C-alpha positions in Angstrom: -6.3 -26.3 54.3 -4.1 -23.7 52.6 -0.8 -25.6 53.3 -2.4 -28.8 52.2 -3.6 -27.2 48.9 -0.2 -25.7 48.3 1.4 -29.1 49.0 -1.0 -30.9 46.6 -0.3 -28.2 43.9 3.5 -28.8 44.3 3.0 -32.5 44.0 0.9 -32.1 40.8 3.4 -29.8 39.2 6.2 -32.2 40.1 4.3 -35.0 38.6 3.6 -33.0 35.4 7.3 -32.1 35.2 8.3 -35.8 35.5 5.9 -36.8 32.8 7.3 -34.1 30.5 10.9 -35.2 31.3 10.0 -38.8 30.7 8.6 -38.1 27.3 10.8 -35.2 26.3 11.7 -36.9 23.0 8.1 -36.8 22.0 7.8 -33.2 22.9 11.0 -32.2 21.1 9.9 -34.2 18.0 6.5 -32.5 17.8 8.1 -29.1 18.3 10.7 -29.7 15.6 8.2 -31.1 13.1 5.9 -28.1 13.5 8.6 -25.5 13.6 10.7 -26.8 10.7 7.6 -27.6 8.7 6.4 -24.0 9.1 9.8 -22.7 8.1 10.0 -24.8 5.0 6.5 -23.9 3.9 7.2 -20.2 4.4 10.3 -20.4 2.2 8.2 -21.8 -0.7 5.3 -19.5 -0.3 5.1 -16.7 -2.9 6.4 -13.4 -1.7 4.0 -10.5 -1.7 5.2 -6.9 -2.2 3.4 -3.7 -1.5 3.2 -0.3 -3.1 1.6 2.7 -1.3 0.5 5.8 -3.1 -1.4 9.0 -2.2 -3.2 10.5 -5.1 -4.6 14.1 -5.1 -7.6 14.7 -7.3 -8.3 18.1 -8.7 -12.0 17.8 -8.0 -13.2 17.6 -4.4 -16.4 15.9 -5.6 -14.3 12.8 -6.3 -14.4 11.9 -2.6 -18.0 10.6 -3.0 -17.2 8.8 -6.2 -14.4 6.8 -4.7 -16.5 5.8 -1.7 -18.7 3.8 -4.0 -15.9 2.0 -5.9 -15.4 -1.5 -4.4 -12.1 -2.4 -6.1 -11.9 -5.8 -4.4 -15.1 -7.0 -6.0 -14.2 -9.6 -8.6 -16.4 -8.1 -11.4 -15.3 -4.5 -10.6 -11.7 -5.5 -10.5 -11.9 -7.1 -14.0 -13.6 -4.0 -15.3 -11.0 -1.6 -13.8 -7.9 -3.8 -14.4 -8.6 -5.8 -17.6 -4.9 -6.3 -18.3 -3.4 -6.5 -14.8 -6.1 -8.0 -12.6 -4.3 -11.4 -12.6 -1.2 -9.7 -11.1 -3.1 -8.2 -8.1 -2.9 -10.0 -4.8 -4.8 -7.3 -3.0 -5.8 -3.7 -3.5 -7.3 -1.1 -1.3 -8.6 2.4 -2.1 -9.4 4.8 0.8 -10.4 8.4 0.6 -8.8 10.7 3.1 -11.7 12.8 4.4 -9.7 15.2 6.6 -8.3 17.1 3.7 -9.5 20.2 1.8 -9.1 18.3 -1.5 -9.9 14.8 -2.5 -6.9 12.6 -1.6 -6.8 8.8 -2.1 -4.7 6.3 -0.2 -3.9 3.5 -2.6 -2.4 0.2 -1.5 -1.4 -2.4 -4.0 -0.1 -5.9 -3.1 1.4 -7.9 -5.9 3.9 -10.8 -6.4 6.4 -8.6 -8.2 7.4 -5.0 -7.5 7.6 -4.4 -11.3 3.8 -5.2 -11.5 2.8 -2.5 -9.1 3.4 0.6 -11.4 1.4 -1.2 -14.2 -1.5 -1.8 -11.8 -1.4 1.8 -10.7 -1.2 3.1 -14.3 -4.3 1.0 -15.3 -6.3 2.5 -12.4 -5.3 6.0 -13.4 -6.4 5.2 -17.0 -9.7 4.0 -15.7 -10.2 7.2 -13.7 -9.2 9.4 -16.6 -12.1 7.8 -18.6 -14.7 8.8 -16.0 -17.1 11.2 -17.9 -17.2 13.5 -14.8 -13.4 13.5 -14.6 -13.0 14.0 -18.3 -15.4 17.0 -18.3 -13.6 18.5 -15.3 -10.2 18.1 -16.9 -11.4 19.6 -20.3 -12.8 22.6 -18.5 -9.6 23.1 -16.5 -7.5 22.8 -19.7 -9.6 25.4 -21.4 -9.0 27.8 -18.6 -5.3 27.0 -18.7 -5.2 27.6 -22.5 -6.9 31.0 -22.0 -4.3 32.0 -19.5 -1.6 31.0 -22.0 -3.3 33.0 -24.7 -3.4 36.1 -22.3 0.3 35.7 -21.6 1.0 35.5 -25.4 -0.9 38.7 -25.9 1.0 40.4 -23.1 4.3 39.3 -24.7 3.2 40.6 -28.1 2.1 43.9 -26.5 5.5 44.2 -24.8 7.3 43.6 -28.1 5.2 46.3 -29.7 6.1 48.7 -26.9 9.8 47.9 -27.2 9.6 48.3 -31.0 7.7 51.5 -31.0 9.9 52.9 -28.3 13.0 52.2 -30.3 11.5 53.6 -33.5 10.4 56.8 -31.9 13.5 56.9 -29.6 11.4 57.8 -26.6 13.2 59.5 -23.8 10.2 59.6 -21.5 11.1 58.6 -17.9 8.0 56.3 -18.0 9.5 54.3 -20.8 12.0 51.8 -19.4 13.2 49.3 -22.1 15.2 47.3 -19.5 12.1 46.8 -17.3 10.0 45.9 -20.3 12.5 43.4 -21.5 12.8 41.8 -18.1 9.0 41.6 -17.9 8.9 40.0 -21.3 11.4 37.3 -20.1 9.3 36.6 -17.0 6.2 36.3 -19.2 8.0 34.0 -21.6 9.1 31.7 -18.7 5.6 31.7 -17.2 4.3 30.7 -20.6 6.7 27.8 -20.9 5.7 26.6 -17.4 2.0 27.0 -18.2 2.3 25.1 -21.5 4.2 22.3 -19.8 1.5 22.1 -17.1 -1.2 22.0 -19.8 0.5 19.2 -21.6 0.9 17.1 -18.5 -2.3 17.9 -16.8 -4.6 14.9 -16.0 -6.4 16.1 -12.9 -4.5 13.5 -10.8 -1.3 14.1 -9.0 0.8 11.5 -7.2 2.0 13.3 -4.0 3.5 10.2 -2.3 4.8 7.0 -3.8 6.6 4.1 -2.0 7.2 0.6 -3.4 8.6 -1.6 -0.6 11.5 -3.8 -1.6 11.0 -6.1 1.4 8.0 -8.5 1.0 5.1 -7.9 3.4 4.1 -11.6 3.2 5.0 -14.2 4.3 6.3 -12.8 7.6 8.7 -15.7 8.0 10.2 -14.6 11.4 6.8 -14.1 13.0 5.4 -17.3 11.6 8.3 -19.3 12.9 8.1 -17.8 16.4 4.3 -18.5 16.4 4.9 -22.1 15.1 7.5 -22.6 17.8 5.0 -21.7 20.5 2.3 -23.9 18.9 4.9 -26.7 18.7 5.7 -26.5 22.4 2.0 -26.5 23.4 1.2 -29.3 20.9 4.2 -31.3 22.2 3.0 -30.9 25.8 -0.5 -31.9 24.8 0.8 -35.0 23.0 2.9 -36.0 26.0 -0.1 -36.0 28.3 -2.2 -37.8 25.7 0.5 -40.5 25.5 0.7 -40.7 29.3 -3.1 -41.0 29.6 -3.1 -43.9 27.1 -0.4 -45.7 29.1 -2.5 -45.3 32.3 -5.5 -46.8 30.5 -3.5 -49.6 29.0 -1.7 -50.7 32.2 -4.8 -52.1 34.1 -5.8 -54.0 30.9 -2.4 -55.5 30.6 -2.3 -56.5 34.3 -5.7 -58.2 34.0 -4.5 -60.2 31.0 -1.3 -61.3 32.8 -3.3 -62.4 35.8 
């Protein structure tokens, strides 16, 4: 029984192979039509580019806020991106929960790489207008301004010490004008850095930014490979359909001839 089964399988496979060889032109034609057609379509499809950003928020409480923002919702998107929503192909906002601060993974897909920074800027503008965020930033700026005021007072006090020391010509070992002057320089540099930080502070920091120059869609190579496989299978299917039609047609033709 086993040998007979093996023999029958070999005969069937040989028969299938002969059918495919006999109609190889049909198989090749179907294969080429599907593969070439897919390649042509992919060449004319609009290219989609991706930008990926990781944003760090000053307030940890923002994690819960961003969980509720469904940026892909049509109405929400129009509200968040009134100027650039037509430029967006896809956008995803994910909070990274395994961090001590609120970090957001932002993915933007657009038809042009130059549109991605515009879309990101409009999202940041929307975040900056959150009442919760605005209050947090204002409070933080007030604290930063107080620190700057304290530094200014320290600089003024150092100037007074240097001036009084020179006027009185102090020779006390505790009075070191060089040390005081160096301290004043350090305070002045710290003040400059603090003022710059205050000026640029928004409560949002971009800690990773990558705009890919290679389009993520369409994946031409993968699509052509997949279409080639589909083309082969479709070709084989069409071959056996054609063979089956011939088998059905032959008895009818024989009867008509008789």
